[in-house]
N, C-alpha and C positions, 0 to 999 in steps of 0.2 A: 979675375974674370978673362980667362983664355979664351972662352967661346960663347960668345953671346948668343948665338941659335942655341945652342945646348941650355943654357940658362933660360931664355925664354919657353924653351920646348918642356922644362921641368915648371916652369909657373903654371904653364897653360895645362899642363897633364896633372897637375898636383892634385891628390885625392881629399878633398876638402870634406867628404863626407867620414872620413876617418882617421882626423886629426887625433894624435895621443893626448890625452888630459895632461901628461907631463911638458909636452911642448905649449899648451895654452899656458900653464903654470909659468913657464919660463919668460913668454912673451908678455903677459900681464903688466908687470912694471913699466914695458916700454908703452904700452896700449895707454896704461894711467899717467905716463909723462908729458907736460907740456910741451917737451921738447921733439915728443915723436908725434907731432900733428903734421900733415902735409903742407901748411903754412909755413912753420919752423924748419923744415927740412928744407922745403923749396930755398928759403935762404941761404943754404949750405951748397945743395946740389939738386939741381931740376931732376936730373936722371933717377936720384934715390926717393924723389918725391912719389913717383910712381910705384916704388917698391913699399914705401911706408903705407901709401892707400891700399895696396895688395894685402898687405900683413893685417891691417885694421880691419879689412873686408872680410878675411878669412876668420879673424877672431869674432867677428860679430857673427859671420856665418854660422860657425860653431854654438855660437851662445844660443841663437833662435833657434837651432836645429836640436838643441839640447831641450829647449821647450815644447818643440814640436813632437819629438821623441815621447817625452813624458806624457803629454796629453795621448798620443796613441796608446800607450800602455795604461790607460786609465786614470792618470793623473789629474791634476787641476789643471786647466786648460786656459791658455790666455791668449787672445785674438794678436796677430804680427804686433800691432800698434801698440797694446799693453804691454808686451814682451821688449819692446823697443823702450820703452817708458822707463821699466825697470833697470834699465841700462844705465839711467840716469841723463843729464842735460848732454846734448851733444850737437852739433851741426852734421845731420845725417848726408848732407847733401855731399857734404866732403869724401863721402866712402866711394863714391863712383871710380873705378878703377877703368883706365883704358887698356889696361893688358886683359881684363875679363870680355870673354864673349857675349 
């Protein structure tokens, strides 16, 4: 990480509305891992904790956006709370990312 400012700008300008499905597929094993939670990562690196939270937030955003998109196209619509429940039990309060506006 030679240019922290450029890295942060990349995170802030990330196109969360067009995450390729291939990227989501590659990230899912990490999302499902007990070792990739903010608490677990914080034991190793405080800096990487925020990155972990950002990755998890982008994955969640993608998942919820797909549900909203299906609803808009006439599919079965779930409310926001129901969409989150389908993702399984999780402490959603951990997904607040200090890097997101």
